[in-house]
Jmol script that loads the backbone (N, CA, C; Angstrom):
load data "model"
ATOM      1  N   MET A   1       7.792  -4.541  -9.100  1.00  0.00           N
ATOM      2  CA  MET A   1       6.966  -4.875  -7.896  1.00  0.00           C
ATOM      3  C   MET A   1       5.809  -3.989  -8.142  1.00  0.00           C
ATOM      4  N   LYS A   2       4.707  -4.799  -7.695  1.00  0.00           N
ATOM      5  CA  LYS A   2       3.225  -4.082  -7.754  1.00  0.00           C
ATOM      6  C   LYS A   2       2.850  -3.781  -6.391  1.00  0.00           C
ATOM      7  N   ILE A   3       2.541  -2.572  -6.331  1.00  0.00           N
ATOM      8  CA  ILE A   3       2.046  -2.068  -4.970  1.00  0.00           C
ATOM      9  C   ILE A   3       0.660  -1.475  -5.090  1.00  0.00           C
ATOM     10  N   GLU A   4      -0.290  -1.970  -4.304  1.00  0.00           N
ATOM     11  CA  GLU A   4      -1.789  -1.525  -4.462  1.00  0.00           C
ATOM     12  C   GLU A   4      -2.104  -0.973  -3.216  1.00  0.00           C
ATOM     13  N   ILE A   5      -2.768   0.096  -3.285  1.00  0.00           N
ATOM     14  CA  ILE A   5      -3.317   0.795  -2.254  1.00  0.00           C
ATOM     15  C   ILE A   5      -4.827   0.674  -2.084  1.00  0.00           C
ATOM     16  N   LEU A   6      -5.242  -0.073  -1.133  1.00  0.00           N
ATOM     17  CA  LEU A   6      -6.623  -0.593  -0.908  1.00  0.00           C
ATOM     18  C   LEU A   6      -7.558   0.290   0.014  1.00  0.00           C
ATOM     19  N   GLY A   7      -8.525   0.943  -0.529  1.00  0.00           N
ATOM     20  CA  GLY A   7      -9.214   1.874   0.302  1.00  0.00           C
ATOM     21  C   GLY A   7     -10.357   2.685  -0.907  1.00  0.00           C
ATOM     22  N   THR A   8     -11.282   3.029   0.038  1.00  0.00           N
ATOM     23  CA  THR A   8     -12.564   3.647  -0.820  1.00  0.00           C
ATOM     24  C   THR A   8     -12.313   5.006  -1.375  1.00  0.00           C
ATOM     25  N   GLY A   9     -11.114   5.672  -0.988  1.00  0.00           N
ATOM     26  CA  GLY A   9     -10.985   6.981  -1.384  1.00  0.00           C
ATOM     27  C   GLY A   9     -11.089   8.052  -0.322  1.00  0.00           C
ATOM     28  N   CYS A  10     -11.130   7.645   0.755  1.00  0.00           N
ATOM     29  CA  CYS A  10     -11.101   8.733   2.054  1.00  0.00           C
ATOM     30  C   CYS A  10      -9.911   9.311   2.129  1.00  0.00           C
ATOM     31  N   ALA A  11      -9.857  10.214   3.067  1.00  0.00           N
ATOM     32  CA  ALA A  11      -8.506  11.245   3.262  1.00  0.00           C
ATOM     33  C   ALA A  11      -7.601  10.273   3.644  1.00  0.00           C
ATOM     34  N   LYS A  12      -7.699   9.369   4.499  1.00  0.00           N
ATOM     35  CA  LYS A  12      -6.512   8.498   4.832  1.00  0.00           C
ATOM     36  C   LYS A  12      -5.972   7.646   3.860  1.00  0.00           C
ATOM     37  N   CYS A  13      -6.913   7.028   2.920  1.00  0.00           N
ATOM     38  CA  CYS A  13      -6.334   6.287   1.644  1.00  0.00           C
ATOM     39  C   CYS A  13      -5.492   7.351   0.792  1.00  0.00           C
ATOM     40  N   ARG A  14      -5.998   8.682   0.518  1.00  0.00           N
ATOM     41  CA  ARG A  14      -5.126   9.430  -0.189  1.00  0.00           C
ATOM     42  C   ARG A  14      -4.037   9.690   0.377  1.00  0.00           C
ATOM     43  N   GLN A  15      -3.857   9.900   1.584  1.00  0.00           N
ATOM     44  CA  GLN A  15      -2.650  10.059   2.406  1.00  0.00           C
ATOM     45  C   GLN A  15      -1.527   8.998   2.322  1.00  0.00           C
ATOM     46  N   THR A  16      -2.162   7.687   2.415  1.00  0.00           N
ATOM     47  CA  THR A  16      -1.547   6.458   2.128  1.00  0.00           C
ATOM     48  C   THR A  16      -0.965   6.462   0.759  1.00  0.00           C
ATOM     49  N   THR A  17      -1.683   6.841  -0.126  1.00  0.00           N
ATOM     50  CA  THR A  17      -1.097   6.826  -1.729  1.00  0.00           C
ATOM     51  C   THR A  17       0.129   7.618  -1.837  1.00  0.00           C
ATOM     52  N   GLU A  18      -0.037   8.863  -1.278  1.00  0.00           N
ATOM     53  CA  GLU A  18       1.102  10.036  -1.153  1.00  0.00           C
ATOM     54  C   GLU A  18       2.243   9.334  -0.647  1.00  0.00           C
ATOM     55  N   ILE A  19       2.161   8.812   0.670  1.00  0.00           N
ATOM     56  CA  ILE A  19       3.190   8.267   1.374  1.00  0.00           C
ATOM     57  C   ILE A  19       3.901   7.096   0.607  1.00  0.00           C
ATOM     58  N   VAL A  20       3.129   6.274   0.034  1.00  0.00           N
ATOM     59  CA  VAL A  20       3.729   5.133  -0.690  1.00  0.00           C
ATOM     60  C   VAL A  20       4.578   5.578  -1.885  1.00  0.00           C
ATOM     61  N   ARG A  21       3.969   6.629  -2.511  1.00  0.00           N
ATOM     62  CA  ARG A  21       4.750   7.191  -3.738  1.00  0.00           C
ATOM     63  C   ARG A  21       6.123   8.012  -3.281  1.00  0.00           C
ATOM     64  N   GLN A  22       6.085   8.596  -2.294  1.00  0.00           N
ATOM     65  CA  GLN A  22       7.291   9.206  -1.458  1.00  0.00           C
ATOM     66  C   GLN A  22       8.295   8.011  -1.323  1.00  0.00           C
ATOM     67  N   ALA A  23       7.782   7.049  -0.680  1.00  0.00           N
ATOM     68  CA  ALA A  23       8.603   5.911  -0.184  1.00  0.00           C
ATOM     69  C   ALA A  23       9.387   5.232  -1.492  1.00  0.00           C
ATOM     70  N   VAL A  24       8.578   4.912  -2.547  1.00  0.00           N
ATOM     71  CA  VAL A  24       9.005   4.397  -3.662  1.00  0.00           C
ATOM     72  C   VAL A  24      10.114   5.056  -4.311  1.00  0.00           C
ATOM     73  N   GLU A  25      10.008   6.454  -4.290  1.00  0.00           N
ATOM     74  CA  GLU A  25      10.872   7.526  -4.866  1.00  0.00           C
ATOM     75  C   GLU A  25      12.014   7.563  -4.072  1.00  0.00           C
ATOM     76  N   GLN A  26      12.105   7.464  -2.777  1.00  0.00           N
ATOM     77  CA  GLN A  26      13.168   7.544  -2.074  1.00  0.00           C
ATOM     78  C   GLN A  26      14.015   6.144  -1.937  1.00  0.00           C
ATOM     79  N   ALA A  27      13.250   4.982  -2.095  1.00  0.00           N
ATOM     80  CA  ALA A  27      13.884   3.847  -2.195  1.00  0.00           C
ATOM     81  C   ALA A  27      14.365   3.487  -3.635  1.00  0.00           C
ATOM     82  N   GLY A  28      14.040   4.173  -4.549  1.00  0.00           N
ATOM     83  CA  GLY A  28      14.613   4.055  -6.018  1.00  0.00           C
ATOM     84  C   GLY A  28      14.033   2.623  -6.443  1.00  0.00           C
ATOM     85  N   ALA A  29      12.893   2.331  -5.910  1.00  0.00           N
ATOM     86  CA  ALA A  29      12.212   0.909  -6.372  1.00  0.00           C
ATOM     87  C   ALA A  29      11.570   1.215  -7.662  1.00  0.00           C
ATOM     88  N   ASP A  30      11.622  -0.136  -8.456  1.00  0.00           N
ATOM     89  CA  ASP A  30      10.859  -0.043  -9.585  1.00  0.00           C
ATOM     90  C   ASP A  30       9.573  -0.692  -9.336  1.00  0.00           C
ATOM     91  N   ALA A  31       8.722   0.277  -9.178  1.00  0.00           N
ATOM     92  CA  ALA A  31       7.337  -0.245  -8.683  1.00  0.00           C
ATOM     93  C   ALA A  31       6.248   0.520  -9.494  1.00  0.00           C
ATOM     94  N   THR A  32       5.109  -0.285  -9.639  1.00  0.00           N
ATOM     95  CA  THR A  32       3.960   0.315 -10.238  1.00  0.00           C
ATOM     96  C   THR A  32       2.800   0.261  -9.067  1.00  0.00           C
ATOM     97  N   ILE A  33       2.237   1.521  -8.865  1.00  0.00           N
ATOM     98  CA  ILE A  33       1.290   1.911  -7.820  1.00  0.00           C
ATOM     99  C   ILE A  33       0.102   1.931  -8.261  1.00  0.00           C
ATOM    100  N   ARG A  34      -0.969   1.153  -7.786  1.00  0.00           N
ATOM    101  CA  ARG A  34      -2.332   1.252  -8.341  1.00  0.00           C
ATOM    102  C   ARG A  34      -3.225   1.419  -7.180  1.00  0.00           C
ATOM    103  N   LYS A  35      -4.179   2.307  -7.417  1.00  0.00           N
ATOM    104  CA  LYS A  35      -5.155   2.358  -6.226  1.00  0.00           C
ATOM    105  C   LYS A  35      -6.499   1.461  -6.568  1.00  0.00           C
ATOM    106  N   VAL A  36      -7.038   0.937  -5.459  1.00  0.00           N
ATOM    107  CA  VAL A  36      -8.084  -0.032  -5.421  1.00  0.00           C
ATOM    108  C   VAL A  36      -9.089   0.499  -4.651  1.00  0.00           C
ATOM    109  N   GLU A  37     -10.181   0.879  -5.283  1.00  0.00           N
ATOM    110  CA  GLU A  37     -11.112   1.520  -4.600  1.00  0.00           C
ATOM    111  C   GLU A  37     -12.558   0.655  -4.609  1.00  0.00           C
ATOM    112  N   ASP A  38     -12.552  -0.253  -5.529  1.00  0.00           N
ATOM    113  CA  ASP A  38     -13.727  -1.034  -5.614  1.00  0.00           C
ATOM    114  C   ASP A  38     -13.853  -1.941  -4.366  1.00  0.00           C
ATOM    115  N   ILE A  39     -14.988  -1.899  -3.504  1.00  0.00           N
ATOM    116  CA  ILE A  39     -15.007  -2.642  -2.349  1.00  0.00           C
ATOM    117  C   ILE A  39     -15.076  -4.086  -2.571  1.00  0.00           C
ATOM    118  N   ARG A  40     -15.450  -4.588  -3.777  1.00  0.00           N
ATOM    119  CA  ARG A  40     -15.628  -5.884  -4.002  1.00  0.00           C
ATOM    120  C   ARG A  40     -14.035  -6.518  -4.166  1.00  0.00           C
ATOM    121  N   GLU A  41     -13.397  -5.729  -4.874  1.00  0.00           N
ATOM    122  CA  GLU A  41     -11.892  -6.131  -5.098  1.00  0.00           C
ATOM    123  C   GLU A  41     -11.165  -6.044  -3.731  1.00  0.00           C
ATOM    124  N   ILE A  42     -11.437  -5.000  -3.100  1.00  0.00           N
ATOM    125  CA  ILE A  42     -10.526  -5.035  -1.598  1.00  0.00           C
ATOM    126  C   ILE A  42     -11.166  -6.215  -0.796  1.00  0.00           C
ATOM    127  N   MET A  43     -12.297  -6.648  -0.877  1.00  0.00           N
ATOM    128  CA  MET A  43     -12.593  -7.859   0.038  1.00  0.00           C
ATOM    129  C   MET A  43     -11.859  -9.162  -0.608  1.00  0.00           C
ATOM    130  N   THR A  44     -11.541  -9.090  -1.875  1.00  0.00           N
ATOM    131  CA  THR A  44     -10.842 -10.420  -2.237  1.00  0.00           C
ATOM    132  C   THR A  44      -9.362 -10.471  -1.645  1.00  0.00           C
ATOM    133  N   TYR A  45      -8.710  -9.450  -0.898  1.00  0.00           N
ATOM    134  CA  TYR A  45      -7.644  -9.410  -0.308  1.00  0.00           C
ATOM    135  C   TYR A  45      -7.833  -9.519   1.365  1.00  0.00           C
ATOM    136  N   ARG A  46      -9.138  -9.750   1.620  1.00  0.00           N
ATOM    137  CA  ARG A  46      -9.451 -10.134   3.117  1.00  0.00           C
ATOM    138  C   ARG A  46      -9.099  -9.180   4.049  1.00  0.00           C
ATOM    139  N   VAL A  47      -9.232  -7.806   3.638  1.00  0.00           N
ATOM    140  CA  VAL A  47      -8.658  -6.791   4.381  1.00  0.00           C
ATOM    141  C   VAL A  47     -10.185  -6.408   5.148  1.00  0.00           C
ATOM    142  N   MET A  48      -9.906  -6.139   6.427  1.00  0.00           N
ATOM    143  CA  MET A  48     -11.224  -5.763   7.348  1.00  0.00           C
ATOM    144  C   MET A  48     -11.088  -4.098   7.386  1.00  0.00           C
ATOM    145  N   MET A  49      -9.994  -3.503   7.572  1.00  0.00           N
ATOM    146  CA  MET A  49      -9.950  -2.263   7.763  1.00  0.00           C
ATOM    147  C   MET A  49      -8.929  -1.462   6.619  1.00  0.00           C
ATOM    148  N   THR A  50      -9.237  -0.231   6.259  1.00  0.00           N
ATOM    149  CA  THR A  50      -8.623   0.436   5.218  1.00  0.00           C
ATOM    150  C   THR A  50      -7.947   1.786   5.927  1.00  0.00           C
ATOM    151  N   PRO A  51      -7.066   2.185   5.418  1.00  0.00           N
ATOM    152  CA  PRO A  51      -6.304   2.207   4.390  1.00  0.00           C
ATOM    153  C   PRO A  51      -5.570   0.582   4.370  1.00  0.00           C
ATOM    154  N   ALA A  52      -5.115   0.105   3.295  1.00  0.00           N
ATOM    155  CA  ALA A  52      -4.226  -1.004   3.301  1.00  0.00           C
ATOM    156  C   ALA A  52      -3.230  -0.912   2.220  1.00  0.00           C
ATOM    157  N   VAL A  53      -2.157  -1.755   2.320  1.00  0.00           N
ATOM    158  CA  VAL A  53      -1.014  -1.628   1.398  1.00  0.00           C
ATOM    159  C   VAL A  53      -0.709  -3.123   1.066  1.00  0.00           C
ATOM    160  N   ALA A  54      -0.905  -3.460  -0.320  1.00  0.00           N
ATOM    161  CA  ALA A  54      -0.483  -4.763  -0.688  1.00  0.00           C
ATOM    162  C   ALA A  54       0.660  -4.673  -1.544  1.00  0.00           C
ATOM    163  N   ILE A  55       1.741  -5.519  -1.321  1.00  0.00           N
ATOM    164  CA  ILE A  55       2.913  -5.593  -2.325  1.00  0.00           C
ATOM    165  C   ILE A  55       3.053  -6.874  -2.880  1.00  0.00           C
ATOM    166  N   ASP A  56       3.022  -6.881  -3.999  1.00  0.00           N
ATOM    167  CA  ASP A  56       2.873  -8.246  -4.951  1.00  0.00           C
ATOM    168  C   ASP A  56       1.839  -9.062  -4.368  1.00  0.00           C
ATOM    169  N   GLY A  57       0.718  -8.517  -4.233  1.00  0.00           N
ATOM    170  CA  GLY A  57      -0.363  -9.399  -3.891  1.00  0.00           C
ATOM    171  C   GLY A  57      -0.500  -9.664  -2.526  1.00  0.00           C
ATOM    172  N   LYS A  58       0.390  -9.453  -1.516  1.00  0.00           N
ATOM    173  CA  LYS A  58       0.442  -9.733  -0.173  1.00  0.00           C
ATOM    174  C   LYS A  58      -0.022  -8.371   0.709  1.00  0.00           C
ATOM    175  N   VAL A  59      -1.117  -8.398   1.468  1.00  0.00           N
ATOM    176  CA  VAL A  59      -1.284  -7.295   2.397  1.00  0.00           C
ATOM    177  C   VAL A  59      -0.191  -7.065   3.328  1.00  0.00           C
ATOM    178  N   ARG A  60       0.765  -5.962   3.616  1.00  0.00           N
ATOM    179  CA  ARG A  60       1.501  -5.779   4.332  1.00  0.00           C
ATOM    180  C   ARG A  60       1.273  -4.863   5.287  1.00  0.00           C
ATOM    181  N   ILE A  61       0.308  -3.854   4.974  1.00  0.00           N
ATOM    182  CA  ILE A  61      -0.107  -2.861   6.161  1.00  0.00           C
ATOM    183  C   ILE A  61      -1.778  -3.019   5.975  1.00  0.00           C
ATOM    184  N   SER A  62      -2.255  -2.818   6.993  1.00  0.00           N
ATOM    185  CA  SER A  62      -3.854  -2.721   7.122  1.00  0.00           C
ATOM    186  C   SER A  62      -4.267  -1.887   8.270  1.00  0.00           C
ATOM    187  N   GLY A  63      -5.250  -1.087   7.832  1.00  0.00           N
ATOM    188  CA  GLY A  63      -5.935  -0.371   9.005  1.00  0.00           C
ATOM    189  C   GLY A  63      -5.198   0.991   9.680  1.00  0.00           C
ATOM    190  N   LYS A  64      -4.202   1.534   8.970  1.00  0.00           N
ATOM    191  CA  LYS A  64      -3.573   2.619   9.472  1.00  0.00           C
ATOM    192  C   LYS A  64      -2.817   3.211   8.218  1.00  0.00           C
ATOM    193  N   VAL A  65      -2.614   4.558   8.479  1.00  0.00           N
ATOM    194  CA  VAL A  65      -1.884   5.287   7.684  1.00  0.00           C
ATOM    195  C   VAL A  65      -0.305   5.011   7.851  1.00  0.00           C
ATOM    196  N   PRO A  66       0.428   4.379   7.000  1.00  0.00           N
ATOM    197  CA  PRO A  66       1.959   4.090   7.437  1.00  0.00           C
ATOM    198  C   PRO A  66       2.850   5.379   7.360  1.00  0.00           C
ATOM    199  N   THR A  67       3.934   5.327   7.836  1.00  0.00           N
ATOM    200  CA  THR A  67       4.770   6.151   7.674  1.00  0.00           C
ATOM    201  C   THR A  67       5.742   5.974   6.458  1.00  0.00           C
ATOM    202  N   VAL A  68       6.434   6.775   5.941  1.00  0.00           N
ATOM    203  CA  VAL A  68       7.236   6.854   4.693  1.00  0.00           C
ATOM    204  C   VAL A  68       8.338   5.672   5.198  1.00  0.00           C
ATOM    205  N   ASP A  69       8.877   5.846   6.295  1.00  0.00           N
ATOM    206  CA  ASP A  69       9.836   4.848   6.581  1.00  0.00           C
ATOM    207  C   ASP A  69       9.627   3.401   6.778  1.00  0.00           C
ATOM    208  N   GLU A  70       8.074   3.077   7.141  1.00  0.00           N
ATOM    209  CA  GLU A  70       7.695   1.866   7.337  1.00  0.00           C
ATOM    210  C   GLU A  70       7.525   1.155   5.926  1.00  0.00           C
ATOM    211  N   VAL A  71       7.039   2.030   4.950  1.00  0.00           N
ATOM    212  CA  VAL A  71       6.909   1.433   3.677  1.00  0.00           C
ATOM    213  C   VAL A  71       8.237   1.484   2.897  1.00  0.00           C
ATOM    214  N   ARG A  72       9.175   2.323   3.055  1.00  0.00           N
ATOM    215  CA  ARG A  72      10.576   2.204   2.447  1.00  0.00           C
ATOM    216  C   ARG A  72      11.158   1.101   2.802  1.00  0.00           C
ATOM    217  N   SER A  73      11.142   0.603   4.191  1.00  0.00           N
ATOM    218  CA  SER A  73      11.617  -0.374   4.701  1.00  0.00           C
ATOM    219  C   SER A  73      11.130  -1.915   4.231  1.00  0.00           C
ATOM    220  N   LEU A  74       9.729  -1.920   3.977  1.00  0.00           N
ATOM    221  CA  LEU A  74       9.176  -3.107   3.207  1.00  0.00           C
ATOM    222  C   LEU A  74       9.782  -3.008   1.919  1.00  0.00           C
ATOM    223  N   LEU A  75       9.950  -2.035   1.266  1.00  0.00           N
ATOM    224  CA  LEU A  75      10.506  -1.953  -0.116  1.00  0.00           C
ATOM    225  C   LEU A  75      11.796  -2.307  -0.054  1.00  0.00           C
ATOM    226  N   LEU A  76      12.699  -1.980   0.618  1.00  0.00           N
ATOM    227  CA  LEU A  76      14.116  -2.369   0.761  1.00  0.00           C
ATOM    228  C   LEU A  76      14.460  -3.708   0.921  1.00  0.00           C
ATOM    229  N   ARG A  77      13.446  -4.210   2.041  1.00  0.00           N
ATOM    230  CA  ARG A  77      13.757  -5.523   2.516  1.00  0.00           C
ATOM    231  C   ARG A  77      13.294  -6.504   1.441  1.00  0.00           C
ATOM    232  N   GLY A  78      12.022  -6.311   0.787  1.00  0.00           N
ATOM    233  CA  GLY A  78      11.688  -6.979  -0.387  1.00  0.00           C
ATOM    234  C   GLY A  78      11.237  -8.372   0.129  1.00  0.00           C
ATOM    235  N   ASP A  79      10.873  -8.680   1.477  1.00  0.00           N
ATOM    236  CA  ASP A  79      10.595  -9.888   1.905  1.00  0.00           C
ATOM    237  C   ASP A  79       9.240  -9.977   2.221  1.00  0.00           C
ATOM    238  N   THR A  80       8.379 -10.528   1.385  1.00  0.00           N
ATOM    239  CA  THR A  80       7.008 -10.592   1.503  1.00  0.00           C
ATOM    240  C   THR A  80       6.592 -11.895   2.062  1.00  0.00           C
ATOM    241  N   PRO A  81       5.932 -11.957   3.324  1.00  0.00           N
ATOM    242  CA  PRO A  81       5.563 -13.200   3.858  1.00  0.00           C
ATOM    243  C   PRO A  81       4.578 -14.079   3.028  1.00  0.00           C
TER     244      PRO A  81
END
end "model"
wireframe off; spacefill off
backbone 0.3
color backbone group
């Protein structure tokens, strides 16, 4: 599983990165986490607000800092729309 944190490096983006790491650890998921800070690359995801979280190329969370439970639920369900 490939998880990307989309954001320019603001405090909320850093917080989201830490939350995603915690969720991956708690879920025992086999995942690679990558921070995407280049605005041009973020725009390719059609994200209007950051932070955002993309799982396997699909944006699942946008415009807010998620909770560990929200991210863990996405990882355990594995149902990317």
